[in-house]
C-alpha positions in Angstrom: -16.1 -47.4 -37.5 -13.9 -48.7 -34.6 -10.9 -46.7 -36.7 -12.7 -43.6 -35.7 -12.1 -44.0 -32.6 -8.7 -44.5 -32.2 -8.3 -40.9 -33.3 -10.3 -39.4 -30.4 -7.4 -39.8 -28.4 -5.4 -37.7 -30.5 -7.1 -35.5 -31.4 -8.5 -34.4 -27.4 -4.8 -34.2 -26.8 -3.7 -32.3 -29.7 -6.7 -29.6 -28.9 -5.2 -30.1 -25.2 -1.4 -28.7 -26.1 -2.9 -25.9 -28.9 -4.6 -24.5 -25.6 -1.6 -25.0 -23.2 1.0 -23.5 -26.4 -1.4 -20.4 -26.2 -0.8 -19.7 -23.1 2.6 -19.4 -23.0 2.8 -16.1 -24.8 -0.2 -14.5 -22.0 1.0 -12.0 -19.9 0.1 -13.2 -16.3 0.3 -8.9 -15.5 -2.7 -8.2 -17.9 -5.6 -9.6 -16.0 -9.2 -7.9 -16.9 -11.1 -5.8 -15.0 -14.7 -5.0 -14.9 -14.3 -1.8 -12.2 -12.2 0.2 -15.1 -13.1 3.3 -15.4 -15.8 2.6 -12.5 -15.4 4.2 -8.8 -13.8 2.6 -6.4 -16.5 -0.3 -4.3 -18.8 0.9 -1.8 -16.2 0.3 1.5 -17.1 1.2 5.0 -13.6 -1.0 6.6 -11.6 0.3 9.8 -8.2 2.0 9.3 -5.3 0.2 10.3 -4.3 3.7 12.4 -7.0 4.1 14.3 -9.3 0.8 14.1 -12.6 2.5 15.2 -12.2 5.2 12.7 -14.2 3.5 9.5 -13.1 4.3 5.9 -15.1 4.6 2.8 -14.7 5.3 -0.4 -15.1 9.4 0.0 -11.7 9.2 1.9 -9.7 7.5 -1.3 -11.1 10.8 -3.7 -9.4 14.2 -3.9 -5.9 13.5 -5.8 -4.7 10.9 -8.6 -2.9 8.7 -6.4 -2.2 4.5 -5.9 -3.7 2.1 -4.4 -1.2 -0.7 -3.8 -2.9 -4.1 -1.5 -0.4 -5.7 0.1 0.1 -7.9 3.3 2.6 -9.2 5.4 2.3 -12.6 4.4 3.3 -11.9 1.0 6.9 -12.0 0.0 6.6 -9.6 -2.9 5.2 -7.1 -1.8 8.4 -6.9 1.1 10.0 -6.9 -2.4 8.6 -3.8 -3.8 7.9 -1.8 -0.7 11.2 -0.2 -1.1 9.9 1.0 -4.6 6.9 2.3 -3.2 8.3 4.0 -0.1 10.9 6.1 -2.9 8.0 6.7 -4.8 5.9 8.8 -1.5 9.0 9.5 -0.4 11.2 11.2 -3.5 8.0 11.9 -5.5 5.6 13.2 -3.2 3.1 10.9 -4.9 0.3 9.5 -3.1 0.0 5.8 -2.3 -3.2 4.8 0.0 -2.8 0.8 1.4 -5.1 -1.9 1.5 -3.8 -4.6 3.8 -5.3 -7.7 2.5 -6.4 -10.9 5.1 -3.3 -9.8 6.9 -3.7 -9.3 10.7 -3.9 -6.0 12.0 -1.0 -6.2 15.0 1.1 -7.8 12.2 0.5 -5.0 9.8 1.7 -2.1 11.6 4.4 -4.0 13.1 5.5 -4.8 9.5 5.5 -1.3 8.1 7.3 0.1 11.5 10.0 -2.5 10.6 10.2 -1.4 6.7 8.5 1.9 7.0 5.8 3.3 5.1 5.0 4.7 2.2 0.8 5.0 2.5 -1.5 8.1 3.2 -3.9 6.0 4.8 -4.5 2.3 5.1 -7.3 0.3 5.3 -7.6 -3.3 7.3 -9.4 -5.6 5.0 -9.5 -8.7 6.7 -11.8 -10.6 5.5 -11.0 -10.0 2.1 -14.1 -8.4 1.3 -13.3 -5.1 -0.4 -10.5 -7.5 -3.2 -13.4 -9.4 -3.5 -15.3 -6.4 -4.6 -12.1 -5.2 -6.9 -11.5 -8.8 -8.8 -8.6 -9.1 -6.4 -6.6 -12.2 -7.4 -3.9 -11.4 -4.4 -0.7 -9.5 -3.4 0.2 -7.2 -4.9 -2.2 -5.0 -6.4 -1.7 -1.9 -7.6 -4.9 0.7 -9.1 -4.4 4.6 -10.3 -6.6 6.1 -9.4 -8.2 9.5 -10.4 -9.7 13.0 -8.4 -12.9 11.4 -8.3 -12.1 8.1 -6.7 -12.0 6.1 -10.4 -9.5 3.3 -11.0 -7.6 4.6 -14.5 -5.5 1.3 -14.6 -4.4 -2.2 -12.6 -0.9 -3.6 -11.8 -0.8 -7.0 -11.2 2.6 -7.9 -9.5 5.2 -6.1 -7.9 6.2 -2.5 -8.3 9.5 -1.9 -9.5 10.9 0.7 -11.4 10.0 -0.4 -15.4 6.2 -0.5 -13.9 6.9 2.9 -12.5 7.5 4.8 -15.1 4.6 3.4 -16.5 2.7 4.0 -13.6 4.1 7.8 -13.5 3.1 8.0 -17.1 -0.1 7.3 -17.0 -0.7 9.1 -13.5 1.3 11.8 -15.5 -2.0 11.4 -18.3 -5.0 11.5 -15.5 -3.8 14.2 -14.2 -3.6 16.4 -17.3 -7.0 15.1 -18.2 -8.6 15.4 -14.5 -8.2 19.7 -14.5 
């Protein structure tokens, strides 16, 4: 009977090994979201540009758009920022910003320095809207349809390859929304 107890550590080690080995083949950018095909959570948060103006989910309706979660403390946000500027300027895509757990003064300076691709920026200094949206961190980018429904979520930087995928999805959503 005591010999069986000798195998318990081996079995535990094998179980942990199988669990960790499975994780090697998972895509960290594919995080599930309970909000896909659901409206943006209701919120009332200040605008970065006009802090006395409160923005709501209604302000994000009307056109198929990207909602980009970003912050000045996020090095990957800076990495993707050039691509966002290109998307907004060259392709005319509407991008809304969600400045996440950041200081508004730093965010304004950052956008002045690196240029501003956003139609409007919601200040989520406490992270409450991000929490409601299931944001793990910055950057994350969501596709919103005309009704303000979240149709897709991308975790990580938007580079040219990711943009090609997002563009295709946005074009499909525009066809559906007609």
